[in-house]
C-alpha positions as CSV (number, residue, x, y, z in Angstrom):
1,X,-14.6,-18.1,23.4
2,X,-17.5,-20.2,22.1
3,X,-17.0,-23.3,19.8
4,X,-18.6,-21.4,17.0
5,X,-15.8,-19.1,16.8
6,X,-13.0,-20.6,14.6
7,X,-9.3,-19.4,15.0
8,X,-7.7,-20.2,11.6
9,X,-4.2,-20.3,10.4
10,X,-4.3,-18.4,7.1
11,X,-2.1,-17.5,4.2
12,X,-1.6,-21.1,3.2
13,X,0.1,-21.4,-0.1
14,X,-2.1,-22.7,-3.1
15,X,-0.6,-23.6,-6.3
16,X,-1.6,-21.3,-9.3
17,X,-3.6,-24.2,-10.6
18,X,-5.5,-24.8,-7.5
19,X,-6.2,-21.3,-6.8
20,X,-7.6,-20.8,-10.3
21,X,-9.7,-23.8,-10.1
22,X,-11.1,-22.7,-6.7
23,X,-11.9,-19.0,-7.8
24,X,-13.5,-20.3,-11.0
25,X,-15.7,-22.6,-8.9
26,X,-16.6,-19.8,-6.5
27,X,-17.3,-17.6,-9.5
28,X,-19.8,-20.3,-10.9
29,X,-21.4,-20.8,-7.5
30,X,-21.5,-18.2,-4.6
31,X,-20.2,-15.5,-7.0
32,X,-23.2,-15.9,-9.3
33,X,-24.6,-12.6,-8.9
34,X,-21.3,-10.8,-8.0
35,X,-19.6,-8.2,-10.4
36,X,-17.0,-9.7,-12.5
37,X,-15.3,-6.4,-13.3
38,X,-14.0,-3.5,-11.2
39,X,-16.3,-1.2,-13.3
40,X,-19.3,-3.2,-12.5
41,X,-18.4,-3.4,-8.8
42,X,-18.3,0.4,-8.6
43,X,-21.8,0.6,-9.9
44,X,-23.0,-2.1,-7.6
45,X,-21.3,-0.4,-4.7
46,X,-23.0,2.9,-5.5
47,X,-26.5,1.5,-6.0
48,X,-26.7,-1.3,-3.5
49,X,-24.3,-0.3,-0.8
50,X,-23.4,3.4,-0.6
51,X,-26.6,4.9,-2.0
52,X,-27.5,6.5,1.3
53,X,-24.0,7.1,2.8
54,X,-22.8,10.2,0.8
55,X,-23.9,12.5,3.6
56,X,-21.9,10.6,6.2
57,X,-18.9,11.2,4.1
58,X,-15.9,9.3,2.4
59,X,-13.8,6.5,4.0
60,X,-10.6,8.5,4.6
61,X,-11.6,12.0,5.2
62,X,-15.5,12.1,6.1
63,X,-16.2,14.7,3.4
64,X,-19.9,14.5,2.2
65,X,-20.4,14.3,-1.6
66,X,-23.2,14.3,-4.2
67,X,-23.7,11.5,-6.8
68,X,-23.2,12.7,-10.2
69,X,-23.0,9.5,-12.1
70,X,-23.5,5.8,-12.1
71,X,-20.6,5.2,-9.8
72,X,-19.1,8.8,-9.2
73,X,-19.6,11.8,-7.0
74,X,-18.4,15.4,-6.5
75,X,-17.6,17.2,-3.3
76,X,-16.6,20.6,-1.9
77,X,-13.2,19.9,-0.1
78,X,-13.4,23.4,1.6
79,X,-16.7,22.7,3.1
80,X,-15.4,19.6,5.1
81,X,-12.1,21.4,6.1
82,X,-10.0,19.5,3.5
83,X,-6.7,21.2,2.5
84,X,-5.8,20.6,-1.1
85,X,-2.2,19.6,-1.5
86,X,-1.5,19.4,-5.2
87,X,-4.5,18.1,-7.2
88,X,-7.6,20.4,-7.0
89,X,-9.5,18.3,-9.6
90,X,-9.1,15.0,-7.9
91,X,-9.6,16.8,-4.5
92,X,-13.1,17.7,-5.8
93,X,-14.4,14.1,-6.5
94,X,-14.7,10.7,-5.0
95,X,-13.0,7.7,-6.4
96,X,-13.1,3.9,-5.6
97,X,-10.3,2.7,-3.6
98,X,-8.9,-0.9,-3.2
99,X,-7.9,-1.1,0.5
100,X,-5.5,-3.9,-0.5
101,X,-4.0,-2.4,-3.6
102,X,-4.7,-3.8,-6.9
103,X,-0.9,-4.0,-7.3
104,X,-0.8,-6.4,-4.4
105,X,-3.4,-8.5,-5.9
106,X,-1.8,-8.5,-9.3
107,X,1.9,-8.9,-8.8
108,X,1.4,-12.4,-7.7
109,X,-0.1,-13.1,-11.1
110,X,1.9,-13.9,-14.2
111,X,-0.5,-11.5,-16.2
112,X,0.8,-8.6,-14.1
113,X,4.5,-9.4,-14.7
114,X,3.7,-9.7,-18.6
115,X,1.8,-6.5,-19.0
116,X,0.5,-5.0,-15.7
117,X,-3.1,-4.2,-14.7
118,X,-4.6,-3.8,-18.1
119,X,-3.2,-7.2,-19.2
120,X,-4.6,-8.8,-16.1
121,X,-7.9,-7.4,-16.8
122,X,-8.0,-8.6,-20.4
123,X,-6.6,-12.0,-19.6
124,X,-6.9,-13.2,-16.0
125,X,-10.2,-14.5,-14.6
126,X,-8.8,-14.8,-11.1
127,X,-7.4,-11.2,-11.1
128,X,-10.7,-9.9,-12.2
129,X,-12.6,-11.6,-9.4
130,X,-10.1,-10.2,-7.0
131,X,-10.3,-6.7,-8.3
132,X,-14.1,-6.7,-8.4
133,X,-14.4,-8.0,-4.8
134,X,-16.7,-5.4,-3.2
135,X,-15.5,-6.1,0.3
136,X,-12.2,-4.5,-0.6
137,X,-13.5,-1.3,-2.2
138,X,-14.5,2.0,-0.5
139,X,-15.3,5.5,-1.7
140,X,-12.5,8.0,-1.1
141,X,-11.4,11.6,-1.9
142,X,-9.6,11.4,-5.1
143,X,-6.3,13.3,-4.1
144,X,-5.9,11.2,-1.0
145,X,-6.4,8.0,-3.1
146,X,-3.6,9.3,-5.5
147,X,-1.2,10.0,-2.6
148,X,-1.9,6.9,-0.9
149,X,-0.9,5.1,-4.1
150,X,-0.3,1.3,-3.3
151,X,1.4,2.0,0.1
152,X,0.6,-0.4,2.8
153,X,-1.1,1.0,6.0
154,X,0.9,1.5,9.2
155,X,1.6,4.0,12.0
156,X,3.4,7.2,11.3
157,X,5.1,9.1,14.2
158,X,3.5,12.6,14.8
159,X,0.0,14.0,14.0
160,X,-1.5,14.3,10.6
161,X,-1.3,17.7,9.1
162,X,-1.1,17.6,5.4
163,X,-4.6,17.4,4.5
164,X,-6.3,20.0,7.0
165,X,-9.1,18.5,8.9
166,X,-8.7,15.0,7.1
167,X,-6.8,12.8,9.6
168,X,-4.8,11.0,6.9
169,X,-0.9,10.8,6.8
170,X,1.5,9.6,4.1
171,X,5.1,9.0,4.3
172,X,6.3,8.7,0.7
173,X,9.9,7.9,1.8
174,X,8.8,4.9,3.7
175,X,5.9,4.2,1.3
176,X,3.3,3.9,4.2
177,X,0.1,5.6,4.8
178,X,-1.8,6.0,8.2
179,X,-5.7,6.6,8.1
180,X,-7.9,8.0,10.8
181,X,-8.4,5.9,13.9
182,X,-12.1,5.1,13.0
183,X,-11.3,3.0,10.1
184,X,-8.2,1.2,11.3
185,X,-10.1,-1.7,12.5
186,X,-12.1,-2.0,9.3
187,X,-8.9,-1.9,7.3
188,X,-7.5,-4.7,9.3
189,X,-10.4,-6.9,8.8
190,X,-10.4,-6.1,4.9
191,X,-6.7,-7.2,4.8
192,X,-7.4,-10.4,6.7
193,X,-10.3,-11.3,4.6
194,X,-8.4,-10.5,1.1
195,X,-5.5,-12.4,2.2
196,X,-7.3,-15.4,3.6
197,X,-9.7,-15.7,0.7
198,X,-7.1,-15.3,-2.1
199,X,-4.1,-17.1,-0.5
200,X,-2.0,-13.9,-0.4
201,X,0.9,-13.5,2.0
202,X,1.1,-10.8,4.8
203,X,4.4,-9.9,6.6
204,X,4.5,-10.8,10.1
205,X,5.0,-7.2,11.2
206,X,1.8,-6.2,9.4
207,X,-0.1,-9.1,10.8
208,X,0.8,-8.0,14.3
209,X,-0.1,-4.3,13.5
210,X,-3.4,-5.2,12.0
211,X,-4.2,-7.7,14.9
212,X,-3.8,-4.7,17.3
213,X,-6.0,-2.5,15.1
214,X,-8.6,-5.3,14.9
215,X,-8.6,-5.5,18.9
216,X,-8.5,-1.7,19.4
217,X,-11.1,-0.7,17.1
218,X,-14.1,-3.2,16.9
219,X,-16.6,-3.7,14.4
220,X,-19.1,-0.8,14.1
221,X,-22.9,-0.8,13.2
222,X,-22.2,0.5,9.9
223,X,-19.4,-1.9,9.1
224,X,-21.9,-4.7,9.9
225,X,-24.6,-3.1,7.7
226,X,-21.9,-2.5,4.9
227,X,-21.1,-6.3,5.1
228,X,-24.7,-7.4,4.9
229,X,-25.3,-5.1,1.8
230,X,-22.2,-6.5,0.0
231,X,-23.2,-10.1,0.9
232,X,-26.5,-9.6,-0.8
233,X,-24.6,-9.0,-4.0
234,X,-21.4,-11.1,-3.6
235,X,-23.1,-14.0,-2.0
236,X,-20.8,-14.2,1.0
237,X,-19.9,-12.1,4.1
238,X,-16.3,-10.9,5.4
239,X,-16.1,-13.6,8.2
240,X,-13.7,-11.3,10.1
241,X,-16.5,-8.8,10.3
242,X,-19.2,-11.2,11.3
243,X,-17.0,-12.9,13.8
244,X,-17.0,-16.3,12.2
245,X,-13.2,-16.2,11.9
246,X,-10.5,-14.3,13.8
247,X,-6.9,-14.0,12.6
248,X,-4.1,-16.0,13.9
249,X,-0.4,-14.9,13.3
250,X,1.0,-16.9,10.5
251,X,4.9,-17.0,10.4
252,X,6.4,-17.9,7.1
253,X,9.4,-20.3,7.5
254,X,12.8,-18.5,7.4
255,X,14.7,-19.0,4.2
256,X,18.3,-18.3,3.3
257,X,17.5,-16.4,0.2
258,X,18.0,-12.5,1.0
259,X,16.0,-9.9,-0.9
260,X,17.5,-6.5,-2.0
261,X,15.6,-3.7,-3.6
262,X,17.0,-0.9,-5.7
263,X,15.3,2.3,-4.3
264,X,16.0,4.2,-7.8
265,X,14.5,1.5,-10.2
266,X,11.8,0.2,-7.5
267,X,12.9,-3.4,-8.7
268,X,13.9,-6.1,-6.1
269,X,16.4,-9.0,-6.6
270,X,16.9,-12.4,-4.9
271,X,20.4,-13.5,-3.7
272,X,19.6,-16.9,-5.5
273,X,18.6,-16.7,-9.1
274,X,18.8,-12.9,-9.9
275,X,22.0,-11.7,-11.5
276,X,21.5,-8.1,-10.5
277,X,21.5,-8.9,-6.8
278,X,25.2,-8.1,-6.3
279,X,25.1,-5.1,-8.8
280,X,23.1,-2.8,-6.6
281,X,25.1,0.2,-5.2
282,X,25.1,0.2,-1.3
283,X,23.6,3.8,-1.2
284,X,20.6,2.5,-3.3
285,X,20.0,-0.9,-1.2
286,X,16.7,-1.6,0.5
287,X,16.6,-4.9,2.4
288,X,13.2,-6.8,2.7
289,X,12.3,-9.7,4.9
290,X,10.2,-11.3,2.2
291,X,9.0,-10.9,-1.4
292,X,5.7,-10.0,-0.1
293,X,7.1,-7.1,2.0
294,X,8.8,-6.0,-1.3
295,X,5.7,-6.1,-3.2
296,X,3.7,-4.3,-0.5
297,X,6.3,-1.5,-0.7
298,X,5.7,-1.2,-4.4
299,X,8.8,-2.9,-5.6
300,X,8.5,-5.4,-8.6
301,X,10.7,-8.4,-9.1
302,X,13.6,-8.2,-11.6
303,X,12.6,-9.7,-14.9
304,X,16.0,-11.7,-15.3
305,X,15.5,-13.7,-12.3
306,X,15.6,-17.4,-13.0
């Protein structure tokens, strides 16, 4: 390995103050021409990145679409062999998907706990920068976007079958989704980028999974071109695509605090500081190895934790 390739240990913890200061500085400098809202990011992606990619198909299902607005498109799901599951309207349009879900970006922010996504969009500059990061946004078939929800990506036993020719699979019980092989490497490199750039945490199990995907499915010509196009707008590349950085496993220190989720309420409690921890019925308990793992599974922290 050449000296120009840097192996970094990521997911370091920044205080909220330092993270805010860093991102505001980046917003003023390298983000000077970057979109500052998700709405603007979608328009920039349409005009600067994906303007000639609609015939090559969407990220999850490879269904071609026609542009019909500043940022949206329509498609014929039957033409690409897609099998509509339950939502024909959303199955006939493209939508913009956050590969690392907006809820994962927001749930570490106080604004999300105080009022969810809309509150963060109104009040939190850091959240808006994260939500508008074009490296993390891809065009997808709408129904699959809805079914993926905020589930993290992993592997599911068996072959995909629910969406016809679209090789995408969802396990709503385990709250995980598996994409087609061709984009697994790109997904891994997007996760690495978002977690490194914004100081997010990623469970050891998912790190190992995505490290395997990164090695098994290397960067493609389109992924490099996409990165170049986005960098012209954002002011910086995804270094895990360009090869400037490679991911090294980060293991968080083992803590005595235990984490229990309630599968009915989708709320998690800590053994230290959360009164509801011991009140969850055994049949409803879900055990998590970390708070980040609970957040990635779609759970939120109990509001009465000290």
